[in-house]
PASEBA-1860 file (N, C-alpha, C; in nm, 3 decimals):
! residues 89
1> MPVYQKAF> -1.521/-1.800/-0.426/-1.465/-1.675/-0.474/-1.387/-1.608/-0.360 ~ -1.262/-1.569/-0.385/-1.182/-1.509/-0.278/-1.236/-1.372/-0.236 ~ -1.213/-1.338/-0.110/-1.252/-1.208/-0.056/-1.124/-1.132/-0.025 ~ -1.123/-1.003/-0.058/-1.003/-0.923/-0.040/-1.025/-0.809/0.059 ~ -0.920/-0.777/0.132/-0.917/-0.663/0.224/-0.844/-0.550/0.153 ~ -0.905/-0.433/0.147/-0.840/-0.319/0.083/-0.776/-0.232/0.190 ~ -0.661/-0.177/0.158/-0.593/-0.085/0.249/-0.529/0.026/0.168 ~ -0.509/0.138/0.235/-0.448/0.255/0.173/-0.320/0.287/0.249
9> VLVKVASG> -0.210/0.298/0.175/-0.081/0.321/0.237/-0.030/0.458/0.191 ~ -0.015/0.549/0.288/0.045/0.678/0.260/0.196/0.659/0.265 ~ 0.265/0.710/0.165/0.409/0.687/0.153/0.482/0.821/0.142 ~ 0.583/0.839/0.226/0.671/0.955/0.220/0.799/0.911/0.150 ~ 0.844/0.992/0.054/0.955/0.953/-0.033/1.065/1.060/-0.029 ~ 1.190/1.017/-0.043/1.303/1.110/-0.052/1.283/1.200/-0.174 ~ 1.319/1.325/-0.158/1.301/1.425/-0.263/1.360/1.379/-0.396 ~ 1.282/1.397/-0.502/1.329/1.364/-0.636/1.310/1.220/-0.678
17> HVEDVVDA> 1.247/1.138/-0.593/1.236/0.995/-0.624/1.092/0.943/-0.625 ~ 0.996/1.032/-0.633/0.855/0.990/-0.626/0.819/0.896/-0.741 ~ 0.856/0.931/-0.862/0.819/0.846/-0.977/0.890/0.711/-0.971 ~ 1.013/0.708/-0.921/1.084/0.581/-0.904/1.009/0.490/-0.808 ~ 0.960/0.548/-0.699/0.889/0.468/-0.599/0.754/0.423/-0.653 ~ 0.684/0.508/-0.728/0.558/0.466/-0.791/0.583/0.346/-0.882 ~ 0.687/0.352/-0.962/0.720/0.240/-1.052/0.747/0.113/-0.972 ~ 0.821/0.126/-0.862/0.852/0.009/-0.778/0.726/-0.044/-0.710
25> LMKVPEVT> 0.640/0.045/-0.664/0.515/0.001/-0.601/0.429/-0.080/-0.698 ~ 0.423/-0.037/-0.823/0.338/-0.105/-0.920/0.391/-0.243/-0.958 ~ 0.513/-0.274/-0.917/0.568/-0.408/-0.939/0.529/-0.504/-0.826 ~ 0.475/-0.450/-0.717/0.429/-0.533/-0.605/0.289/-0.584/-0.644 ~ 0.269/-0.716/-0.652/0.142/-0.770/-0.702/0.018/-0.721/-0.625 ~ 0.030/-0.699/-0.497/-0.086/-0.658/-0.416/-0.121/-0.511/-0.432 ~ -0.032/-0.431/-0.491/-0.060/-0.289/-0.513/-0.143/-0.276/-0.640 ~ -0.264/-0.221/-0.626/-0.352/-0.208/-0.741/-0.351/-0.068/-0.801
33> EAHIVPGD> -0.314/0.032/-0.720/-0.307/0.171/-0.765/-0.198/0.243/-0.688 ~ -0.139/0.345/-0.751/-0.045/0.433/-0.682/-0.069/0.574/-0.733 ~ -0.099/0.666/-0.641/-0.134/0.804/-0.676/-0.032/0.900/-0.616 ~ 0.023/0.989/-0.698/0.109/1.096/-0.646/0.017/1.207/-0.599 ~ 0.037/1.251/-0.475/-0.052/1.352/-0.416/0.030/1.463/-0.350 ~ -0.025/1.585/-0.347/0.043/1.693/-0.276/0.016/1.684/-0.127 ~ 0.102/1.745/-0.048/0.080/1.750/0.097/0.190/1.682/0.174 ~ 0.156/1.639/0.296/0.255/1.579/0.386/0.306/1.444/0.336
41> WDIIAVIS> 0.225/1.373/0.259/0.264/1.244/0.203/0.278/1.259/0.052 ~ 0.359/1.177/-0.009/0.388/1.190/-0.152/0.303/1.098/-0.239 ~ 0.271/0.981/-0.185/0.201/0.879/-0.264/0.094/0.814/-0.177 ~ -0.019/0.781/-0.240/-0.117/0.692/-0.178/-0.118/0.565/-0.261 ~ -0.084/0.454/-0.198/-0.088/0.324/-0.265/-0.211/0.248/-0.216 ~ -0.285/0.191/-0.309/-0.400/0.109/-0.275/-0.356/-0.037/-0.287 ~ -0.376/-0.112/-0.179/-0.338/-0.252/-0.181/-0.458/-0.340/-0.152 ~ -0.449/-0.461/-0.201/-0.556/-0.558/-0.184/-0.494/-0.690/-0.137
49> AQKEVIVP> -0.532/-0.732/-0.017/-0.479/-0.856/0.040/-0.592/-0.957/0.055 ~ -0.569/-1.077/0.007/-0.672/-1.180/0.014/-0.695/-1.224/0.157 ~ -0.823/-1.228/0.197/-0.859/-1.276/0.330/-0.846/-1.428/0.333 ~ -0.789/-1.477/0.442/-0.773/-1.621/0.460/-0.821/-1.660/0.598 ~ -0.849/-1.786/0.617/-0.894/-1.836/0.746/-0.779/-1.836/0.848 ~ -0.660/-1.875/0.803/-0.547/-1.893/0.894/-0.481/-1.761/0.931 ~ -0.457/-1.673/0.832/-0.389/-1.546/0.857/-0.487/-1.432/0.835 ~ -0.516/-1.353/0.938/-0.608/-1.240/0.921/-0.554/-1.143/0.816
57> SDEKVYRL> -0.645/-1.082/0.738/-0.602/-0.992/0.631/-0.529/-0.870/0.687 ~ -0.565/-0.822/0.807/-0.492/-0.709/0.866/-0.346/-0.745/0.884 ~ -0.319/-0.868/0.927/-0.181/-0.913/0.944/-0.111/-0.923/0.809 ~ -0.182/-0.968/0.707/-0.123/-0.976/0.573/-0.086/-0.837/0.523 ~ -0.173/-0.740/0.547/-0.146/-0.603/0.507/-0.023/-0.551/0.581 ~ -0.016/-0.574/0.710/0.097/-0.531/0.792/0.228/-0.591/0.738 ~ 0.229/-0.720/0.711/0.349/-0.787/0.660/0.387/-0.733/0.522 ~ 0.287/-0.709/0.439/0.312/-0.656/0.305/0.380/-0.520/0.314
65> VLDKIEKI> 0.330/-0.433/0.400/0.389/-0.300/0.415/0.532/-0.312/0.468 ~ 0.551/-0.392/0.573/0.685/-0.405/0.631/0.784/-0.475/0.539 ~ 0.741/-0.583/0.476/0.833/-0.666/0.398/0.856/-0.619/0.255 ~ 0.759/-0.548/0.199/0.774/-0.508/0.058/0.779/-0.356/0.040 ~ 0.681/-0.284/0.091/0.672/-0.141/0.062/0.780/-0.061/0.135 ~ 0.798/-0.086/0.264/0.898/-0.008/0.339/1.041/-0.039/0.295 ~ 1.062/-0.149/0.226/1.197/-0.185/0.179/1.230/-0.128/0.041 ~ 1.133/-0.061/-0.021/1.160/0.002/-0.151/1.256/0.119/-0.129
73> KHVQDTNT> 1.356/0.126/-0.214/1.457/0.232/-0.205/1.389/0.369/-0.212 ~ 1.429/0.459/-0.126/1.383/0.598/-0.116/1.252/0.614/-0.039 ~ 1.189/0.507/0.008/1.072/0.520/0.095/1.123/0.558/0.234 ~ 1.071/0.668/0.287/1.116/0.717/0.417/1.019/0.683/0.530 ~ 0.890/0.677/0.499/0.790/0.652/0.604/0.661/0.606/0.538 ~ 0.579/0.534/0.616/0.447/0.492/0.567/0.345/0.508/0.679 ~ 0.220/0.518/0.639/0.107/0.520/0.731/-0.003/0.439/0.664 ~ -0.046/0.332/0.728/-0.140/0.239/0.666/-0.278/0.250/0.728
81> MVSQFAKT> -0.379/0.256/0.642/-0.519/0.259/0.685/-0.591/0.141/0.620 ~ -0.644/0.053/0.704/-0.714/-0.065/0.654/-0.864/-0.035/0.651 ~ -0.924/-0.056/0.536/-1.067/-0.031/0.521/-1.147/-0.137/0.599 ~ -1.244/-0.091/0.674/-1.331/-0.182/0.749/-1.466/-0.201/0.679 ~ -1.507/-0.102/0.600/-1.635/-0.109/0.530/-1.627/-0.016/0.410 ~ -1.684/-0.058/0.298/-1.682/0.025/0.178/-1.809/0.006/0.099 ~ -1.847/0.111/0.029/-1.954/0.104/-0.070/-1.895/0.155/-0.201 ~ -1.931/0.089/-0.309/-1.884/0.132/-0.441/-2.002/0.142/-0.536
89> K> -1.984/0.216/-0.641/-2.087/0.228/-0.745/-2.062/0.127/-0.852
END
């Protein structure tokens, strides 16, 4: 059974384009959720990267953010937080 690394990406978006970016984020297979939030950041995207023996999941998350999320039109900035431990109900 595969093991996944979860990460949270804060996304800053050009004014007036938040919903466009949410739609684009949801087309990225590794993005499982996208939340519009008030404050300094516009969106929180939840991503899930499969852990592998050859490529560390932190590196996969980094590549995903650089190669897919930051290239979405109207994305101005990102801040990525990789979960190290989680408990769920």
